C-alpha positions in Angstrom: -2.9 -45.6 6.7 -0.6 -44.0 9.3 -1.7 -42.1 12.3 -0.1 -38.7 12.8 2.2 -40.0 15.6 3.4 -42.9 13.3 3.9 -40.5 10.4 5.8 -38.1 12.7 8.3 -40.9 13.7 8.8 -42.0 10.1 9.4 -38.5 8.7 11.1 -36.7 11.6 8.5 -34.0 11.5 7.0 -33.1 14.9 3.3 -33.6 15.5 2.8 -29.9 16.1 4.6 -29.1 12.8 2.4 -31.6 10.9 -0.7 -29.9 12.3 0.7 -26.5 11.1 1.5 -28.0 7.7 -2.1 -29.2 7.5 -3.4 -25.8 8.5 -1.5 -23.9 5.8 -2.2 -26.6 3.2 1.5 -27.6 2.7 1.0 -31.3 3.8 -2.6 -32.2 4.5 -3.4 -35.8 5.7 -4.8 -38.2 3.2 -8.0 -38.3 5.3 -9.5 -37.4 8.7 -11.5 -40.1 10.5 -15.0 -38.8 10.8 -15.5 -40.3 14.2 -12.1 -40.1 16.0 -11.0 -37.0 14.0 -7.5 -38.6 13.7 -5.4 -37.4 10.9 -4.4 -40.3 8.7 -1.5 -40.2 6.2 -0.6 -42.5 3.4 2.8 -44.1 2.7 3.2 -42.1 -0.5 3.0 -38.8 1.5 6.4 -39.7 3.1 7.9 -38.6 -0.2 6.4 -35.1 0.0 7.3 -34.9 3.7 10.9 -35.7 2.8 11.0 -33.1 0.1 9.7 -30.5 2.6 12.5 -31.4 5.0 15.1 -31.1 2.2 13.9 -27.7 1.1 13.8 -26.4 4.7 17.4 -27.5 5.2 18.3 -25.5 2.0 16.9 -22.4 3.6 13.5 -22.1 1.8 10.6 -20.7 3.7 7.3 -22.6 4.1 5.7 -20.1 1.7 8.4 -20.8 -0.9 8.1 -24.6 -0.3 4.4 -24.4 -1.0 5.1 -22.7 -4.3 7.7 -25.2 -5.3 5.6 -28.3 -4.3 2.4 -27.3 -6.0 1.7 -31.0 -6.5 3.4 -34.2 -5.9 4.8 -34.3 -9.4 7.0 -31.2 -9.1 8.3 -30.0 -12.4 12.1 -29.8 -12.7 11.9 -26.4 -14.4 10.0 -24.9 -11.4 12.5 -26.4 -8.9 15.4 -25.0 -11.0 14.0 -21.5 -11.0 13.6 -21.5 -7.2 17.0 -23.0 -6.6 18.7 -20.5 -8.9 16.9 -17.6 -7.1 17.9 -19.0 -3.7 21.5 -19.4 -4.7 21.6 -15.8 -5.7 20.0 -14.8 -2.4 22.5 -16.8 -0.4 25.5 -15.5 -2.4 24.4 -11.9 -1.7 24.0 -12.7 2.0 27.4 -14.4 2.0 29.0 -11.3 0.5 27.4 -9.1 3.1 28.6 -11.4 5.9 32.1 -11.5 4.5 32.2 -7.7 4.4 30.9 -7.4 7.9 33.6 -9.8 9.2 36.3 -7.9 7.4 35.0 -4.6 8.9 34.9 -6.1 12.4 38.5 -7.4 12.0 39.6 -3.9 11.0 37.9 -2.4 14.1 39.7 -4.9 16.3 43.0 -4.0 14.7 42.3 -0.3 15.1 41.1 -0.3 18.7 43.4 1.8 20.9 45.3 3.2 17.9 43.0 6.0 16.8 41.9 7.8 19.9 38.3 6.4 20.0 37.6 6.9 16.3 36.8 3.3 15.7 33.1 2.6 15.1 32.7 6.3 14.1 32.4 6.0 10.3 29.0 5.5 8.7 27.9 5.6 5.1 25.1 8.1 4.3 23.3 9.0 1.1 22.5 12.7 0.9 19.6 13.8 -1.3 20.2 16.6 -3.8 20.0 20.1 -2.3 20.1 23.6 -3.5 22.6 26.0 -1.9 23.6 29.6 -1.6 27.3 29.9 -1.0 29.9 32.5 -0.2 33.6 31.8 -0.8 36.6 33.6 0.6 40.1 33.4 2.0 40.7 33.1 5.7 44.0 33.0 7.6 43.0 30.4 10.2 40.3 27.8 10.5 38.9 29.7 13.5 38.2 32.6 11.2 35.5 30.7 9.3 33.0 32.5 11.5 33.8 35.7 9.6 32.7 34.1 6.4 29.4 33.1 8.0 28.8 36.6 9.2 29.4 37.9 5.6 27.1 35.2 4.3 24.3 36.2 6.7 24.6 39.9 5.9 24.5 39.1 2.1 21.5 36.8 2.4 19.6 39.5 4.4 20.5 42.3 1.9 19.5 40.2 -1.1 16.4 38.7 0.6 17.4 35.2 0.1 14.9 32.7 1.4 16.7 29.9 3.3 15.2 26.4 3.7 14.1 25.4 7.2 16.8 22.9 8.0 18.9 22.7 11.2 22.3 22.7 9.6 24.7 24.4 7.2 27.8 23.3 5.3 31.3 24.3 4.4 34.0 23.1 2.0 37.7 23.8 2.3 39.0 24.0 -1.3 42.7 24.5 -0.6 45.0 25.1 2.3 48.3 26.9 2.3 49.3 27.0 6.0 52.7 28.6 5.3 51.2 31.6 3.6 48.1 31.4 5.8 45.7 31.1 2.9 42.7 28.9 3.4 40.2 28.9 0.5 36.8 28.2 2.2 33.2 28.1 0.9 30.3 28.3 3.3 26.8 27.3 2.3 23.2 27.3 3.4 20.3 25.3 2.0 17.7 27.3 0.0 14.3 26.4 -1.4 14.9 27.8 -4.8 17.9 28.7 -7.0 18.1 32.5 -7.4 20.3 34.9 -9.4 23.9 35.3 -8.1 24.3 38.6 -6.3 27.2 40.4 -4.5 29.3 37.5 -3.1 26.6 34.9 -3.2 26.5 32.1 -5.6 23.7 29.6 -6.1 24.3 25.9 -6.9 22.9 22.4 -6.5 24.6 19.4 -5.0 23.6 16.2 -6.7 22.6 13.1 -4.6 25.8 12.1 -2.9 27.0 9.0 -1.1 29.6 9.8 1.6 31.6 8.3 4.4 30.6 10.4 7.5 32.1 11.0 10.9 30.1 12.9 13.5 31.9 14.3 16.4 31.4 16.7 19.3 34.1 19.3 20.3 36.6 21.6 18.9 37.9 21.5 15.3 41.4 20.5 16.4 40.2 16.9 16.1 39.7 17.2 12.3 43.3 16.3 11.4 43.2 13.0 13.3 39.7 12.3 11.9 41.0 12.9 8.3 43.9 10.4 8.8 41.6 7.7 10.1 38.8 8.1 7.5 41.3 8.1 4.6 42.6 4.8 5.9 39.0 3.5 6.4 37.9 4.4 2.9 40.8 2.6 1.3 40.5 -0.5 3.5 36.8 -0.9 2.8 37.0 -0.8 -1.0 36.0 2.8 -1.6 37.7 5.9 -3.1 37.1 9.5 -2.5 35.1 11.0 -5.4 34.9 14.7 -4.4 35.9 17.4 -2.0 35.1 16.7 1.7 32.5 19.0 3.2 31.4 19.7 6.8 27.9 19.9 8.1 27.5 22.0 11.2 24.7 21.5 13.7 26.4 23.6 16.4 29.2 25.9 15.3 30.7 29.3 16.1 27.6 30.8 14.5 25.3 29.5 17.2 27.5 28.1 20.0 30.2 30.0 22.0 31.9 27.0 23.6 34.0 25.0 21.1 33.6 21.9 23.3 29.9 21.9 22.4 30.3 22.0 18.6 28.5 19.2 16.8 30.0 18.5 13.3 29.7 15.9 10.6 32.7 15.6 8.2 31.6 14.0 4.9 33.8 12.4 2.3 32.1 11.8 -1.0 32.9 8.2 -2.1 32.5 5.6 -4.8 33.1 1.9 -4.8 36.3 0.8 -6.5 35.6 -1.1 -9.7 
């Protein structure tokens, strides 16, 4: 029989770890001396200790190793099942790491070239929402506030019950700067879909995954943001799957100073296949 110190030297497993293995039932000593309380191991337990070391080196947790090594005569089918699962897990982790490295390299390449926009794009999943919208033509982006005023008046007139959320949304459907025609739709979240009335139209946005940039300040930044995000989406294996929309937290409706506007520009996306 081998004392715990001797067994530790032979297996390369520390004494503290052997005590822990005993505690969790992964590798219990062959016997414990009733007088000295020494843990004593047999030669044949070296085989199990070596298997534990191999499985640890492959990335298995102690809980997983306990499930694999149910007994000393481990079945090949059980080992195969665990190995196949671990391979899939590692491949997924590798894929994530490779994507992160690629994104970090892109950030390095973009630093200094996009006026501080690097590290600004995140991916968000928006739940389905119900909206009441008003759509109209404005001559300049700064006139969007006029649409919000019409929207507010129409909601009050028609007693539309708005949801208690701290934001509203807008979509630019088309832009003709030469003729000063900007087709814009402004929307607020509602609790229930109601009948269309006056200029108001009710609709529901399905759950949407989007590339999102949040920024503070005037809307003059939007052109640079669009250029950067279009490039980011392409480089990261996505494609735009719908019309971009803006979410306003502070806007001309509730903030007089353009430098204090808080806006999210959202670009619906899907993975390239």
